[in-house]
PLY file of the C-alpha trace (Angstrom):
ply
format ascii 1.0
element vertex 325
property float x
property float y
property float z
element edge 324
property int vertex1
property int vertex2
end_header
128.69 102.47 71.18
126.01 103.40 73.74
123.21 102.84 71.23
124.54 99.46 70.14
125.06 98.35 73.74
121.52 99.39 74.61
119.99 97.59 71.65
122.09 94.43 71.77
122.73 93.98 75.51
120.32 96.04 77.61
117.35 94.77 75.61
117.82 91.38 77.27
117.77 92.93 80.75
114.53 94.89 80.60
112.32 93.70 83.47
109.16 91.81 82.61
106.23 93.73 84.18
104.72 92.06 87.26
103.03 94.88 89.22
99.41 94.35 90.31
97.25 97.14 88.84
93.97 96.14 90.48
91.74 99.15 91.06
93.72 101.39 88.72
92.63 103.31 85.63
95.20 103.65 82.87
94.95 105.74 79.70
97.23 105.18 76.70
97.24 107.26 73.53
98.48 105.61 70.36
97.42 102.23 71.71
95.78 100.55 68.73
99.16 99.27 67.55
102.83 98.98 68.41
104.27 99.88 71.79
101.06 101.36 73.14
99.11 98.22 72.35
101.70 95.94 73.94
101.89 98.14 77.04
98.10 97.93 77.26
98.35 94.14 76.98
100.65 94.08 80.02
98.30 96.29 82.03
95.32 94.10 81.12
97.22 90.94 82.01
98.14 92.46 85.37
94.58 93.28 86.32
94.09 97.00 85.70
90.45 97.78 86.47
89.96 100.10 83.50
92.01 100.66 80.36
91.29 103.47 77.92
92.77 102.76 74.50
92.97 106.13 72.76
93.36 105.92 69.00
92.77 108.02 65.91
91.04 105.10 64.20
88.33 103.60 66.42
87.91 100.47 64.29
91.60 99.66 64.68
91.29 100.43 68.37
88.42 97.96 68.69
90.47 95.29 66.91
93.33 95.92 69.35
90.90 95.67 72.27
89.64 92.26 71.16
93.20 91.01 70.77
94.23 92.31 74.20
91.19 90.73 75.85
92.46 87.27 74.86
95.26 87.60 77.43
93.57 89.92 79.94
92.83 89.12 83.57
89.21 88.59 84.58
87.17 91.71 85.15
89.35 94.12 83.17
87.29 96.81 81.44
88.71 98.10 78.15
87.23 101.04 76.28
88.30 102.59 72.98
88.13 106.38 72.75
88.87 108.46 69.68
91.54 111.16 69.62
93.39 112.68 66.68
96.56 114.35 67.92
96.79 116.35 64.68
93.63 118.24 65.70
93.43 120.59 68.68
89.63 120.26 68.66
89.93 116.48 68.95
92.49 116.72 71.76
90.26 119.09 73.73
87.21 116.87 73.20
89.15 113.82 74.39
90.32 115.65 77.52
86.77 116.85 78.22
85.55 113.26 78.03
88.23 112.21 80.51
87.13 114.92 82.90
83.46 113.97 82.69
83.62 110.16 82.51
86.62 109.03 84.57
86.73 109.24 88.36
90.48 108.67 88.43
93.63 108.23 86.33
96.53 106.38 87.91
98.81 106.27 84.87
98.53 108.34 81.72
100.72 107.44 78.74
101.14 110.21 76.16
102.39 107.73 73.61
100.96 108.80 70.25
103.70 109.84 67.85
104.50 110.34 64.21
107.44 110.27 61.78
106.91 111.87 58.38
109.18 111.96 55.36
107.41 114.81 53.58
106.78 118.32 54.84
103.13 118.93 55.75
101.22 121.21 58.10
98.64 120.31 60.75
96.98 123.15 62.63
99.64 125.88 62.69
102.77 123.72 62.75
104.70 121.13 60.81
102.69 117.95 61.39
105.28 116.18 63.56
105.61 119.24 65.80
101.83 119.36 66.25
101.46 115.66 67.04
104.66 114.98 68.99
104.95 118.29 70.84
102.19 120.91 70.84
99.18 118.56 71.03
101.03 116.30 73.46
101.57 119.13 75.93
98.10 120.55 75.32
96.79 117.14 76.38
99.20 116.98 79.33
97.93 120.32 80.59
94.30 119.30 80.12
94.57 115.97 81.99
96.78 117.09 84.88
93.79 118.29 86.97
92.35 114.75 86.87
95.70 113.27 87.91
95.99 115.74 90.78
92.45 115.03 91.95
93.25 111.30 91.83
96.25 111.91 94.08
94.18 113.89 96.55
91.11 111.65 96.61
92.82 108.25 96.60
96.06 109.15 98.41
98.22 107.88 95.57
100.92 109.36 93.33
99.77 109.11 89.70
102.23 109.05 86.82
102.20 110.83 83.48
104.61 109.19 81.05
105.57 110.79 77.75
107.09 108.53 75.12
110.33 110.15 73.97
113.16 108.85 71.81
116.91 108.48 71.81
116.67 110.06 68.36
116.66 113.43 70.14
120.45 113.00 70.31
120.72 113.12 66.53
120.27 116.84 66.00
122.39 119.88 66.81
119.16 121.91 66.88
120.32 124.89 64.78
116.94 126.59 65.26
117.82 127.39 68.88
119.93 130.29 67.58
116.85 131.99 66.12
114.87 134.72 67.91
111.61 132.74 67.65
112.57 129.09 67.99
109.19 127.50 67.23
108.72 129.67 64.15
112.09 128.45 62.91
111.21 124.83 63.69
108.09 125.20 61.54
109.89 126.99 58.70
109.88 124.85 55.59
113.52 125.75 54.94
114.46 124.15 58.26
111.84 121.38 58.33
112.43 120.34 54.73
115.38 120.07 52.39
118.61 118.96 54.00
117.07 119.25 57.47
114.34 116.64 56.93
116.18 114.09 59.09
115.99 116.55 62.00
112.21 116.83 62.16
111.49 113.82 64.36
114.57 114.24 66.62
113.71 117.91 67.19
110.09 117.11 68.06
111.34 114.76 70.79
114.03 117.19 71.93
111.36 119.84 72.46
109.39 117.46 74.67
112.40 116.87 76.92
112.90 120.60 77.34
109.21 120.99 78.26
109.17 118.26 80.91
112.32 119.67 82.48
110.63 123.07 82.59
107.59 121.63 84.37
109.82 119.93 86.93
111.84 123.11 87.39
108.68 125.02 88.30
107.16 122.13 90.26
109.75 119.89 91.98
108.77 116.37 92.99
108.53 117.16 96.70
105.86 119.81 96.08
103.99 118.13 93.22
101.56 115.18 93.55
102.15 113.72 90.07
105.30 112.15 88.62
105.92 113.35 85.06
108.72 111.64 83.16
109.85 110.73 79.66
110.84 107.31 78.38
112.80 106.23 75.34
111.77 102.68 74.39
114.80 102.28 72.13
114.62 101.27 68.50
111.67 98.88 68.28
109.49 97.13 65.76
106.43 99.37 65.75
104.22 101.38 63.43
105.98 104.67 64.18
107.65 104.91 60.78
104.53 103.89 58.86
104.49 107.19 56.93
108.20 107.17 56.09
109.09 107.08 52.41
112.11 106.80 50.16
115.51 107.02 51.84
113.97 107.49 55.27
112.01 104.25 54.93
115.09 102.39 53.70
117.09 103.65 56.70
114.41 102.67 59.22
113.85 99.25 57.66
117.55 98.40 57.59
118.17 99.49 61.17
115.12 97.60 62.42
116.16 94.39 60.70
119.57 94.52 62.37
118.97 96.09 65.77
115.33 96.59 66.72
113.79 95.28 69.91
110.56 93.36 69.66
107.45 95.45 70.23
106.74 93.62 73.49
110.31 94.13 74.68
110.14 97.85 74.01
106.76 98.15 75.70
108.34 97.05 78.99
110.08 100.42 79.17
106.74 102.24 79.01
105.22 100.12 81.76
108.33 100.50 83.91
108.22 104.30 83.57
104.71 104.26 85.00
105.91 102.77 88.29
109.08 104.84 88.64
109.01 106.91 91.82
109.20 110.66 92.38
112.95 110.53 91.78
112.08 110.20 88.08
110.01 113.41 88.02
111.26 115.59 85.18
113.72 112.90 84.13
114.48 111.09 80.89
114.57 107.27 81.08
116.41 104.76 78.91
116.57 100.99 79.45
114.35 101.41 82.55
116.90 103.73 84.19
117.25 107.48 84.60
119.64 108.75 81.91
121.17 112.03 80.82
119.60 113.50 77.69
121.77 115.05 75.01
124.14 117.94 75.66
121.87 120.14 73.56
119.44 119.81 76.48
121.79 119.85 79.44
124.05 122.66 78.18
121.34 125.11 77.12
119.12 126.09 80.08
118.46 129.47 78.46
117.02 127.72 75.40
114.85 125.61 77.70
113.47 128.75 79.34
112.80 130.46 76.01
111.03 127.41 74.63
108.87 127.15 77.73
107.71 130.74 77.27
106.97 130.08 73.59
105.12 126.82 74.27
102.96 128.33 76.99
102.05 131.24 74.72
101.06 128.81 71.97
98.97 126.69 74.35
97.23 129.80 75.71
96.30 130.68 72.15
94.69 127.27 71.73
92.96 127.10 75.13
93.09 130.27 77.25
94.02 129.55 80.86
95.27 126.02 80.20
98.86 126.63 81.31
97.68 127.28 84.85
97.18 123.49 85.00
100.92 122.77 84.89
0 1
1 2
2 3
3 4
4 5
5 6
6 7
7 8
8 9
9 10
10 11
11 12
12 13
13 14
14 15
15 16
16 17
17 18
18 19
19 20
20 21
21 22
22 23
23 24
24 25
25 26
26 27
27 28
28 29
29 30
30 31
31 32
32 33
33 34
34 35
35 36
36 37
37 38
38 39
39 40
40 41
41 42
42 43
43 44
44 45
45 46
46 47
47 48
48 49
49 50
50 51
51 52
52 53
53 54
54 55
55 56
56 57
57 58
58 59
59 60
60 61
61 62
62 63
63 64
64 65
65 66
66 67
67 68
68 69
69 70
70 71
71 72
72 73
73 74
74 75
75 76
76 77
77 78
78 79
79 80
80 81
81 82
82 83
83 84
84 85
85 86
86 87
87 88
88 89
89 90
90 91
91 92
92 93
93 94
94 95
95 96
96 97
97 98
98 99
99 100
100 101
101 102
102 103
103 104
104 105
105 106
106 107
107 108
108 109
109 110
110 111
111 112
112 113
113 114
114 115
115 116
116 117
117 118
118 119
119 120
120 121
121 122
122 123
123 124
124 125
125 126
126 127
127 128
128 129
129 130
130 131
131 132
132 133
133 134
134 135
135 136
136 137
137 138
138 139
139 140
140 141
141 142
142 143
143 144
144 145
145 146
146 147
147 148
148 149
149 150
150 151
151 152
152 153
153 154
154 155
155 156
156 157
157 158
158 159
159 160
160 161
161 162
162 163
163 164
164 165
165 166
166 167
167 168
168 169
169 170
170 171
171 172
172 173
173 174
174 175
175 176
176 177
177 178
178 179
179 180
180 181
181 182
182 183
183 184
184 185
185 186
186 187
187 188
188 189
189 190
190 191
191 192
192 193
193 194
194 195
195 196
196 197
197 198
198 199
199 200
200 201
201 202
202 203
203 204
204 205
205 206
206 207
207 208
208 209
209 210
210 211
211 212
212 213
213 214
214 215
215 216
216 217
217 218
218 219
219 220
220 221
221 222
222 223
223 224
224 225
225 226
226 227
227 228
228 229
229 230
230 231
231 232
232 233
233 234
234 235
235 236
236 237
237 238
238 239
239 240
240 241
241 242
242 243
243 244
244 245
245 246
246 247
247 248
248 249
249 250
250 251
251 252
252 253
253 254
254 255
255 256
256 257
257 258
258 259
259 260
260 261
261 262
262 263
263 264
264 265
265 266
266 267
267 268
268 269
269 270
270 271
271 272
272 273
273 274
274 275
275 276
276 277
277 278
278 279
279 280
280 281
281 282
282 283
283 284
284 285
285 286
286 287
287 288
288 289
289 290
290 291
291 292
292 293
293 294
294 295
295 296
296 297
297 298
298 299
299 300
300 301
301 302
302 303
303 304
304 305
305 306
306 307
307 308
308 309
309 310
310 311
311 312
312 313
313 314
314 315
315 316
316 317
317 318
318 319
319 320
320 321
321 322
322 323
323 324
């Protein structure tokens, strides 16, 4: 009932963005299409000084830029930067460019995401786990120093918003019973076969655990950056572009009946960027703080174990990076 109410009723109540973003620099991954593109359109319309559209395909990013410019306020600067979240090398190069070329970041949207129907590996994980979880938090760790320096230099409170999903509620997360949780998540026997429907929900569940761990170590009153997660609801977007077979049929049918428009869903992303410190470490739905699933709230020991495993993995990719959290 909660899902239907959200999609059919709350969708009509999502606030239309009207904040003035003059002087601000905003970075959005996964912004050449879908929710990221429409969020960028709002920011451009509302006068953001600089927008970085981060996309795997630069040509598609440039096409999105030209489209967004048709409704942008005067003086808005839009740049397209390449990043492939399935590649640690690409993520690190993107973060290095941020460090060298941007003097500030006011809002960072970690929005790039992926749904796959078939089992495949990218780097050392199942592809969805790499894109939606490991690379996302590698990037979070790498850009946090720039957000903190923005807070100190400009006396502001930057936001880092991670696009999550209500789909995290649709798994019982059986892998949490294993000794090495991430190894189990990447096991083909878990990530394929009868568990294929769990892959995307689990990747988003892991992200919620991670953000809660960051906030546990660094509460809002001692931390200069607000880090939160937002579920945009079921929306028309390109997220399920790689879905096939039964998965594609399921997504298509649900979207036809219940999906929010892409613009409507993008309002939740923009709203999350202006939520105050009370949203630090929190999960947002329908532009409000919400409780995540009981798998999250009832398993603090699993959260702690996953945090240790994630930090170890990130240290293996970039030694010293977890000191940035």
